[in-house]
N, CA and C atoms as an extended XYZ file, in Angstrom:
486
Properties=species:S:1:pos:R:3:atomname:S:1:resname:S:1:resid:I:1 pbc="F F F"
N       175.348       59.421       71.862 N   MET     1
C       176.059       59.376       70.954 CA  MET     1
C       176.385       57.994       70.354 C   MET     1
N       176.441       57.194       71.496 N   LYS     2
C       176.558       55.445       71.154 CA  LYS     2
C       175.669       55.358       70.601 C   LYS     2
N       173.972       55.311       71.164 N   HIS     3
C       173.254       54.667       70.475 CA  HIS     3
C       173.074       54.818       68.954 C   HIS     3
N       173.357       56.218       68.900 N   MET     4
C       173.231       56.960       67.503 CA  MET     4
C       174.017       55.888       66.140 C   MET     4
N       175.569       55.438       66.358 N   HIS     5
C       176.114       54.501       66.073 CA  HIS     5
C       175.509       53.446       65.557 C   HIS     5
N       174.874       52.912       66.881 N   SER     6
C       174.269       51.709       66.537 CA  SER     6
C       172.860       51.655       66.252 C   SER     6
N       172.160       52.900       65.546 N   HIS     7
C       171.022       53.174       65.082 CA  HIS     7
C       171.507       53.083       63.181 C   HIS     7
N       172.764       53.857       63.182 N   PHE     8
C       173.345       54.026       61.837 CA  PHE     8
C       173.712       52.687       61.020 C   PHE     8
N       174.187       51.748       62.155 N   LEU     9
C       174.993       50.710       61.609 CA  LEU     9
C       173.181       49.473       61.464 C   LEU     9
N       172.021       49.895       62.002 N   LEU    10
C       171.075       49.407       61.657 CA  LEU    10
C       170.568       49.879       60.473 C   LEU    10
N       170.701       50.980       60.363 N   LEU    11
C       169.820       51.487       59.274 CA  LEU    11
C       170.775       51.135       57.784 C   LEU    11
N       171.935       51.150       58.060 N   THR    12
C       173.174       50.759       56.677 CA  THR    12
C       172.823       49.325       56.343 C   THR    12
N       172.387       48.187       57.215 N   CYS    13
C       172.353       47.015       57.107 CA  CYS    13
C       171.081       47.478       56.245 C   CYS    13
N       169.915       47.871       56.951 N   LEU    14
C       168.600       47.552       55.918 CA  LEU    14
C       168.367       48.192       54.988 C   LEU    14
N       169.101       49.117       54.743 N   ILE    15
C       169.173       49.801       53.500 CA  ILE    15
C       169.887       48.870       52.431 C   ILE    15
N       171.144       48.400       52.805 N   ILE    16
C       171.651       47.517       51.694 CA  ILE    16
C       171.313       45.847       51.562 C   ILE    16
N       170.104       45.953       52.304 N   LEU    17
C       169.614       44.356       52.772 CA  LEU    17
C       168.950       43.847       51.815 C   LEU    17
N       168.080       44.548       50.890 N   PRO    18
C       167.460       44.276       49.240 CA  PRO    18
C       168.272       44.171       48.100 C   PRO    18
N       169.735       44.785       48.344 N   THR    19
C       170.695       44.704       47.589 CA  THR    19
C       171.276       43.279       47.658 C   THR    19
N       171.451       42.897       48.849 N   LEU    20
C       171.969       41.730       49.289 CA  LEU    20
C       171.112       40.444       48.772 C   LEU    20
N       169.844       40.568       49.125 N   ILE    21
C       168.694       39.468       48.877 CA  ILE    21
C       168.823       39.224       47.362 C   ILE    21
N       168.867       40.488       46.444 N   SER    22
C       168.608       40.126       45.042 CA  SER    22
C       169.836       39.802       44.440 C   SER    22
N       170.466       39.557       45.061 N   GLY    23
C       172.001       38.658       44.402 CA  GLY    23
C       173.112       39.418       43.714 C   GLY    23
N       172.674       40.985       43.759 N   GLN    24
C       173.862       41.451       43.053 CA  GLN    24
C       175.044       41.509       44.334 C   GLN    24
N       176.128       41.178       43.545 N   ALA    25
C       177.217       41.428       44.237 CA  ALA    25
C       178.126       42.913       44.337 C   ALA    25
N       178.466       43.407       45.516 N   LEU    26
C       178.367       44.365       45.994 CA  LEU    26
C       180.480       44.397       45.445 C   LEU    26
N       180.468       45.205       45.059 N   GLN    27
C       182.301       45.642       45.041 CA  GLN    27
C       182.896       46.384       46.111 C   GLN    27
N       184.137       45.900       46.762 N   GLN    28
C       184.763       46.184       47.681 CA  GLN    28
C       185.216       48.064       47.104 C   GLN    28
N       185.688       48.916       47.633 N   VAL    29
C       186.138       49.961       46.922 CA  VAL    29
C       187.056       50.865       47.779 C   VAL    29
N       188.076       51.874       47.268 N   VAL    30
C       188.237       52.409       48.391 CA  VAL    30
C       187.333       53.908       48.566 C   VAL    30
N       187.301       54.132       49.558 N   PRO    31
C       186.247       54.730       50.599 CA  PRO    31
C       186.200       55.903       49.530 C   PRO    31
N       187.458       56.607       49.113 N   GLU    32
C       187.102       58.254       48.604 CA  GLU    32
C       186.260       58.099       47.129 C   GLU    32
N       186.767       56.928       46.405 N   SER    33
C       186.091       56.811       45.147 CA  SER    33
C       184.729       56.769       45.204 C   SER    33
N       183.884       56.647       46.278 N   VAL    34
C       182.491       56.836       46.288 CA  VAL    34
C       181.612       58.129       47.457 C   VAL    34
N       183.055       58.822       47.369 N   SER    35
C       182.467       59.995       48.319 CA  SER    35
C       182.618       60.021       50.047 C   SER    35
N       183.718       58.903       50.423 N   PHE    36
C       183.585       58.838       51.902 CA  PHE    36
C       184.789       58.826       51.988 C   PHE    36
N       185.072       59.363       53.343 N   SER    37
C       186.532       59.657       53.770 CA  SER    37
C       186.704       58.171       54.788 C   SER    37
N       188.150       58.187       53.991 N   SER    38
C       188.962       56.953       55.002 CA  SER    38
C       189.247       57.349       56.376 C   SER    38
N       189.289       58.369       56.687 N   GLY    39
C       189.501       58.331       58.407 CA  GLY    39
C       188.384       58.808       59.239 C   GLY    39
N       187.429       59.033       58.192 N   ARG    40
C       186.218       59.119       59.109 CA  ARG    40
C       185.603       57.385       59.399 C   ARG    40
N       185.788       56.624       58.344 N   LEU    41
C       185.126       55.299       58.737 CA  LEU    41
C       186.155       54.554       59.258 C   LEU    41
N       187.542       55.123       59.464 N   ALA    42
C       188.222       54.647       60.718 CA  ALA    42
C       187.550       54.879       61.887 C   ALA    42
N       186.775       55.912       62.242 N   HIS    43
C       186.387       56.385       63.667 CA  HIS    43
C       185.113       55.142       64.008 C   HIS    43
N       184.743       54.288       63.059 N   LEU    44
C       183.826       52.943       62.744 CA  LEU    44
C       184.778       51.876       63.567 C   LEU    44
N       186.119       51.943       63.121 N   ASP    45
C       186.872       50.605       63.995 CA  ASP    45
C       187.243       51.176       65.177 C   ASP    45
N       187.355       51.936       65.870 N   ARG    46
C       187.760       52.806       66.803 CA  ARG    46
C       186.418       52.536       67.533 C   ARG    46
N       185.282       52.914       67.533 N   THR    47
C       183.748       53.060       68.141 CA  THR    47
C       183.432       51.458       68.220 C   THR    47
N       183.491       50.874       67.551 N   PHE    48
C       182.753       49.085       67.141 CA  PHE    48
C       184.323       48.666       68.191 C   PHE    48
N       185.015       48.703       68.174 N   GLN    49
C       185.957       47.889       68.927 CA  GLN    49
C       186.065       48.285       70.348 C   GLN    49
N       185.649       49.761       70.636 N   ASP    50
C       185.465       50.104       71.945 CA  ASP    50
C       183.900       49.589       72.419 C   ASP    50
N       183.363       49.171       71.886 N   TYR    51
C       182.104       48.637       72.255 CA  TYR    51
C       182.283       46.876       72.462 C   TYR    51
N       182.937       46.428       71.940 N   VAL    52
C       183.611       45.074       72.509 CA  VAL    52
C       184.372       45.126       73.388 C   VAL    52
N       185.428       45.982       73.640 N   ASP    53
C       186.357       45.801       74.327 CA  ASP    53
C       185.545       46.250       75.649 C   ASP    53
N       184.904       47.463       75.798 N   ASN    54
C       183.964       47.638       77.139 CA  ASN    54
C       182.810       46.445       77.343 C   ASN    54
N       182.551       45.606       76.506 N   GLY    55
C       181.509       44.609       77.374 CA  GLY    55
C       180.410       45.393       76.940 C   GLY    55
N       180.143       46.033       76.023 N   GLN    56
C       178.747       46.458       75.457 CA  GLN    56
C       178.269       45.962       73.900 C   GLN    56
N       179.277       45.159       73.439 N   LEU    57
C       178.530       44.362       72.133 CA  LEU    57
C       179.659       43.012       71.993 C   LEU    57
N       179.200       42.000       72.253 N   PRO    58
C       179.990       40.819       71.624 CA  PRO    58
C       180.562       40.750       70.498 C   PRO    58
N       179.903       41.253       69.496 N   GLY    59
C       180.587       41.679       68.271 CA  GLY    59
C       179.510       42.014       67.340 C   GLY    59
N       180.085       42.470       66.049 N   ALA    60
C       179.349       42.923       65.101 CA  ALA    60
C       179.979       43.008       63.586 C   ALA    60
N       179.249       42.978       62.928 N   VAL    61
C       179.419       43.180       61.575 CA  VAL    61
C       179.279       44.129       60.719 C   VAL    61
N       180.063       45.128       60.312 N   VAL    62
C       179.512       46.519       59.929 CA  VAL    62
C       179.866       46.703       58.129 C   VAL    62
N       179.079       47.088       57.529 N   LEU    63
C       178.909       47.254       56.339 CA  LEU    63
C       178.352       48.723       55.536 C   LEU    63
N       179.447       49.254       54.990 N   VAL    64
C       178.794       50.817       54.070 CA  VAL    64
C       178.982       50.622       53.058 C   VAL    64
N       177.449       51.038       52.183 N   ALA    65
C       177.991       50.836       51.065 CA  ALA    65
C       177.175       51.930       50.144 C   ALA    65
N       177.508       51.904       48.927 N   ARG    66
C       176.509       53.176       48.321 CA  ARG    66
C       176.691       52.853       46.595 C   ARG    66
N       175.741       53.048       46.137 N   LYS    67
C       175.202       52.192       45.123 CA  LYS    67
C       176.172       51.486       44.172 C   LYS    67
N       175.963       50.317       45.588 N   GLY    68
C       176.385       49.090       45.042 CA  GLY    68
C       177.954       48.649       45.066 C   GLY    68
N       178.679       49.761       45.833 N   GLN    69
C       179.807       49.725       46.314 CA  GLN    69
C       180.386       49.704       47.578 C   GLN    69
N       181.450       48.976       48.180 N   VAL    70
C       181.561       48.760       49.459 CA  VAL    70
C       182.908       49.336       50.006 C   VAL    70
N       182.693       50.769       50.605 N   PRO    71
C       183.924       50.920       51.015 CA  PRO    71
C       184.227       50.593       52.401 C   PRO    71
N       183.190       50.024       52.965 N   TYR    72
C       183.847       49.658       54.499 CA  TYR    72
C       183.178       48.749       54.532 C   TYR    72
N       183.998       47.291       55.214 N   PHE    73
C       183.147       45.803       55.802 CA  PHE    73
C       184.397       45.177       56.437 C   PHE    73
N       184.020       45.057       57.532 N   LYS    74
C       184.791       44.666       59.023 CA  LYS    74
C       183.848       43.902       60.079 C   LYS    74
N       184.476       43.093       60.474 N   ALA    75
C       184.233       42.400       61.518 CA  ALA    75
C       184.469       42.612       63.066 C   ALA    75
N       184.188       42.799       63.705 N   PHE    76
C       184.620       42.973       65.312 CA  PHE    76
C       184.373       42.058       66.217 C   PHE    76
N       185.409       41.794       67.353 N   GLY    77
C       184.489       40.729       68.623 CA  GLY    77
C       184.257       39.615       68.330 C   GLY    77
N       183.760       38.540       68.593 N   GLN    78
C       182.991       37.495       68.741 CA  GLN    78
C       181.963       36.659       68.542 C   GLN    78
N       181.758       35.486       67.778 N   ARG    79
C       180.348       35.405       67.563 CA  ARG    79
C       179.903       34.394       68.501 C   ARG    79
N       180.920       33.710       69.124 N   ASP    80
C       180.492       32.633       70.543 CA  ASP    80
C       181.784       32.960       71.586 C   ASP    80
N       181.365       34.020       72.558 N   MET    81
C       182.235       34.373       73.571 CA  MET    81
C       182.507       33.003       74.012 C   MET    81
N       181.470       32.292       74.750 N   GLU    82
C       182.298       31.004       75.256 CA  GLU    82
C       183.298       30.001       74.649 C   GLU    82
N       183.403       29.825       73.402 N   LYS    83
C       183.972       29.318       72.527 CA  LYS    83
C       185.219       29.680       72.153 C   LYS    83
N       185.052       31.897       72.273 N   GLY    84
C       185.696       32.541       71.814 CA  GLY    84
C       186.078       32.259       70.455 C   GLY    84
N       185.117       32.103       69.667 N   ASP    85
C       184.868       32.043       68.086 CA  ASP    85
C       185.099       33.705       67.648 C   ASP    85
N       185.957       33.879       66.680 N   PRO    86
C       186.232       35.354       66.326 CA  PRO    86
C       184.486       35.662       65.058 C   PRO    86
N       183.744       36.683       65.229 N   MET    87
C       183.224       36.949       64.415 CA  MET    87
C       183.801       36.771       62.791 C   MET    87
N       183.177       35.982       62.121 N   PRO    88
C       183.249       35.932       60.763 CA  PRO    88
C       182.168       37.008       59.827 C   PRO    88
N       182.835       38.005       58.849 N   LYS    89
C       182.347       38.820       58.091 CA  LYS    89
C       180.813       38.373       57.491 C   LYS    89
N       180.572       36.986       57.172 N   ASP    90
C       179.468       36.449       56.442 CA  ASP    90
C       178.453       35.978       57.842 C   ASP    90
N       178.853       36.444       58.794 N   ALA    91
C       177.749       35.900       60.247 CA  ALA    91
C       176.422       36.054       59.708 C   ALA    91
N       175.338       35.803       60.266 N   ILE    92
C       174.183       35.692       60.284 CA  ILE    92
C       173.384       35.963       61.553 C   ILE    92
N       172.566       37.096       61.528 N   PHE    93
C       172.268       37.919       63.200 CA  PHE    93
C       170.870       37.356       63.059 C   PHE    93
N       169.810       37.451       63.795 N   ARG    94
C       168.752       37.195       64.244 CA  ARG    94
C       168.123       38.783       64.806 C   ARG    94
N       167.375       39.314       63.680 N   ILE    95
C       167.128       40.956       64.025 CA  ILE    95
C       166.018       40.794       64.703 C   ILE    95
N       165.134       40.887       65.275 N   ALA    96
C       164.042       41.061       66.309 CA  ALA    96
C       163.561       42.312       66.667 C   ALA    96
N       162.073       42.393       66.126 N   SER    97
C       161.555       44.024       66.353 CA  SER    97
C       161.705       45.231       65.754 C   SER    97
N       162.741       44.869       64.516 N   GLN    98
C       162.816       45.953       63.817 CA  GLN    98
C       161.943       46.584       62.710 C   GLN    98
N       160.508       46.191       62.555 N   THR    99
C       159.423       46.662       61.744 CA  THR    99
C       159.566       48.228       61.857 C   THR    99
N       159.729       48.596       63.250 N   LYS   100
C       159.066       50.169       63.735 CA  LYS   100
C       160.491       50.955       62.797 C   LYS   100
N       161.775       50.232       62.869 N   ALA   101
C       163.105       51.291       62.146 CA  ALA   101
C       162.748       51.072       60.951 C   ALA   101
N       162.474       50.065       60.267 N   ILE   102
C       162.281       49.822       58.566 CA  ILE   102
C       161.135       51.052       58.184 C   ILE   102
N       159.700       50.541       59.183 N   VAL   103
C       158.938       51.786       58.596 CA  VAL   103
C       159.293       53.149       58.987 C   VAL   103
N       159.817       53.459       59.681 N   SER   104
C       160.486       55.278       60.269 CA  SER   104
C       161.188       55.209       58.982 C   SER   104
N       162.230       54.825       58.567 N   VAL   105
C       162.899       54.977       57.625 CA  VAL   105
C       162.387       55.136       56.408 C   VAL   105
N       161.132       54.588       56.135 N   GLY   106
C       160.232       54.764       54.694 CA  GLY   106
C       159.247       55.511       55.142 C   GLY   106
N       158.972       56.195       56.352 N   VAL   107
C       157.990       57.352       56.494 CA  VAL   107
C       158.587       58.993       56.298 C   VAL   107
N       160.161       58.590       56.620 N   MET   108
C       161.224       59.827       56.586 CA  MET   108
C       161.419       59.957       55.148 C   MET   108
N       161.539       58.800       54.293 N   MET   109
C       161.655       59.196       52.989 CA  MET   109
C       160.329       59.375       52.030 C   MET   109
N       159.100       59.413       52.668 N   LEU   110
C       158.206       60.079       52.214 CA  LEU   110
C       157.955       61.174       52.300 C   LEU   110
N       158.331       61.899       53.701 N   GLN   111
C       158.099       63.005       54.127 CA  GLN   111
C       159.150       63.947       53.367 C   GLN   111
N       160.341       63.349       53.184 N   GLU   112
C       161.225       63.785       52.368 CA  GLU   112
C       160.990       64.346       50.804 C   GLU   112
N       160.248       63.669       50.338 N   GLU   113
C       159.609       63.739       49.133 CA  GLU   113
C       158.352       64.195       49.247 C   GLU   113
N       158.085       64.969       49.895 N   GLY   114
C       156.652       65.360       49.976 CA  GLY   114
C       155.306       64.577       50.032 C   GLY   114
N       155.651       63.517       49.940 N   ARG   115
C       154.074       62.664       49.642 CA  ARG   115
C       153.623       62.498       50.809 C   ARG   115
N       153.717       62.770       52.427 N   LEU   116
C       152.962       62.642       53.623 CA  LEU   116
C       153.771       63.547       54.556 C   LEU   116
N       153.128       64.149       55.296 N   LEU   117
C       153.517       65.074       56.590 CA  LEU   117
C       153.226       64.303       57.670 C   LEU   117
N       154.136       64.156       58.898 N   ILE   118
C       154.094       63.243       59.746 CA  ILE   118
C       153.160       64.070       61.009 C   ILE   118
N       152.482       65.295       60.847 N   GLY   119
C       151.701       65.834       61.501 CA  GLY   119
C       149.858       65.378       60.711 C   GLY   119
N       149.747       64.842       59.784 N   ASP   120
C       148.968       64.222       59.284 CA  ASP   120
C       148.276       63.052       59.751 C   ASP   120
N       146.931       63.072       59.998 N   PRO   121
C       146.376       61.789       60.516 CA  PRO   121
C       146.350       60.654       60.017 C   PRO   121
N       146.470       59.569       60.360 N   VAL   122
C       146.756       58.442       59.648 CA  VAL   122
C       145.360       57.942       58.912 C   VAL   122
N       144.482       58.730       59.775 N   GLY   123
C       143.087       58.116       58.716 CA  GLY   123
C       143.179       58.804       57.358 C   GLY   123
N       144.134       59.703       56.976 N   LYS   124
C       144.219       60.723       55.325 CA  LYS   124
C       144.579       59.278       54.514 C   LYS   124
N       145.592       58.219       55.159 N   TYR   125
C       146.006       57.374       54.225 CA  TYR   125
C       145.100       55.872       54.904 C   TYR   125
N       144.594       55.847       55.783 N   LEU   126
C       143.935       54.566       55.797 CA  LEU   126
C       142.418       54.678       56.638 C   LEU   126
N       141.338       55.064       55.994 N   PRO   127
C       140.449       55.677       56.356 CA  PRO   127
C       140.189       55.020       57.640 C   PRO   127
N       139.975       53.404       57.739 N   GLU   128
C       139.699       52.661       58.939 CA  GLU   128
C       139.631       53.482       60.412 C   GLU   128
N       140.958       54.690       60.209 N   TYR   129
C       141.426       54.814       61.777 CA  TYR   129
C       141.192       56.545       61.492 C   TYR   129
N       140.284       56.911       60.973 N   MET   130
C       140.248       58.400       60.682 CA  MET   130
C       139.463       58.448       62.088 C   MET   130
N       138.642       57.603       62.559 N   GLU   131
C       137.858       58.035       64.167 CA  GLU   131
C       138.325       56.586       64.825 C   GLU   131
N       138.847       56.834       65.974 N   THR   132
C       139.379       56.204       66.645 CA  THR   132
C       138.951       55.883       68.216 C   THR   132
N       139.262       54.834       69.292 N   THR   133
C       138.706       55.295       70.625 CA  THR   133
C       139.778       54.828       71.260 C   THR   133
N       139.688       55.372       72.380 N   VAL   134
C       140.711       55.080       73.654 CA  VAL   134
C       140.024       54.433       75.066 C   VAL   134
N       140.958       53.884       75.640 N   ALA   135
C       140.303       53.405       76.951 CA  ALA   135
C       140.790       54.338       78.030 C   ALA   135
N       139.928       54.711       78.926 N   VAL   136
C       139.990       55.988       79.986 CA  VAL   136
C       139.633       55.256       81.340 C   VAL   136
N       140.603       55.489       82.162 N   ALA   137
C       140.407       54.898       83.296 CA  ALA   137
C       139.282       55.375       84.332 C   ALA   137
N       138.870       54.378       85.312 N   LYS   138
C       137.697       55.016       85.876 CA  LYS   138
C       137.825       54.827       87.418 C   LYS   138
N       137.368       55.938       87.862 N   GLU   139
C       137.681       55.969       89.457 CA  GLU   139
C       137.666       55.020       90.145 C   GLU   139
N       136.725       54.114       89.868 N   GLU   140
C       136.153       52.987       90.900 CA  GLU   140
C       137.027       51.874       90.073 C   GLU   140
N       137.976       52.123       89.227 N   GLY   141
C       138.747       50.775       88.563 CA  GLY   141
C       138.118       50.382       87.194 C   GLY   141
N       139.113       49.457       86.256 N   GLY   142
C       138.509       49.381       84.908 CA  GLY   142
C       138.693       50.692       84.228 C   GLY   142
N       138.243       50.350       83.102 N   TYR   143
C       138.343       51.383       81.849 CA  TYR   143
C       137.019       51.716       81.024 C   TYR   143
N       136.854       52.627       80.552 N   GLU   144
C       135.640       53.142       79.394 CA  GLU   144
C       136.218       52.858       78.097 C   GLU   144
N       135.599       52.873       76.897 N   VAL   145
C       136.301       53.107       75.819 CA  VAL   145
C       135.013       54.169       75.428 C   VAL   145
N       136.190       55.328       74.883 N   VAL   146
C       135.514       56.410       74.668 CA  VAL   146
C       135.773       56.914       73.026 C   VAL   146
N       135.386       57.944       72.281 N   LYS   147
C       136.025       58.113       71.086 CA  LYS   147
C       137.226       59.334       71.382 C   LYS   147
N       138.230       58.864       70.835 N   ALA   148
C       139.320       59.656       71.007 CA  ALA   148
C       138.920       61.470       70.668 C   ALA   148
N       139.826       62.257       71.466 N   GLU   149
C       139.733       63.510       71.061 CA  GLU   149
C       139.935       64.197       69.748 C   GLU   149
N       141.120       63.299       69.301 N   ARG   150
C       141.872       63.597       68.288 CA  ARG   150
C       141.912       62.820       67.014 C   ARG   150
N       141.944       62.648       65.957 N   PRO   151
C       142.787       61.173       65.060 CA  PRO   151
C       144.345       61.076       65.576 C   PRO   151
N       144.377       60.067       65.681 N   ILE   152
C       146.149       59.898       65.544 CA  ILE   152
C       146.597       60.441       64.161 C   ILE   152
N       148.085       60.995       64.566 N   THR   153
C       148.896       61.118       63.277 CA  THR   153
C       150.081       60.057       63.619 C   THR   153
N       150.640       60.211       62.191 N   ILE   154
C       151.898       59.668       61.760 CA  ILE   154
C       152.897       59.756       62.962 C   ILE   154
N       152.756       61.479       63.341 N   ARG   155
C       153.973       61.368       64.399 CA  ARG   155
C       153.852       60.663       65.750 C   ARG   155
N       152.247       60.377       66.203 N   ASP   156
C       152.111       59.500       67.404 CA  ASP   156
C       152.687       58.068       67.173 C   ASP   156
N       152.601       57.721       65.994 N   LEU   157
C       152.912       56.146       65.269 CA  LEU   157
C       154.346       55.809       65.719 C   LEU   157
N       155.177       57.201       64.889 N   LEU   158
C       156.864       57.180       65.190 CA  LEU   158
C       157.214       57.302       66.467 C   LEU   158
N       156.454       58.075       67.339 N   THR   159
C       156.948       58.421       68.774 CA  THR   159
C       156.398       57.442       69.640 C   THR   159
N       155.541       56.342       69.429 N   HIS   160
C       154.723       55.229       70.349 CA  HIS   160
C       153.892       55.765       71.523 C   HIS   160
N       153.395       57.101       70.717 N   THR   161
C       152.445       57.619       71.484 CA  THR   161
C       151.061       57.619       71.123 C   THR   161
N       150.856       56.654       70.352 N   ALA   162
C       148.982       56.185       69.594 CA  ALA   162
C       148.674       55.389       70.728 C   ALA   162
């Protein structure tokens, strides 16, 4: 459950990032005015403060937006634990290796729209990948490269089993 909150935060940030980059101002509003529950959003307060208090997270900035309006925007913990500097709302974070998360959200959106199925072979969309090879371990050591028994699917890419 705790990882789900981290993924929620990440996906929320990734979804609003284009709006922030485009320079559009986000307006802070009462949560109920954009169909959010103040009580449920308060759960984020407890969750992220628990992460900080339990040493699982030094600090975080959480922003929830819908249609350019912000019902929730808070900072937790510290940006520099050694100095004891509190986390500011405008902190800038280095986010590494998030390509998979972004692409996965895009794939799920395309699946929802019926534009692809995760069971489809990747080669349906990228013909260069219709026929692929795999490395098979040899008994005497090393590997032999052979034709794959089946095409790589979008599901294989999403589950990192390609």
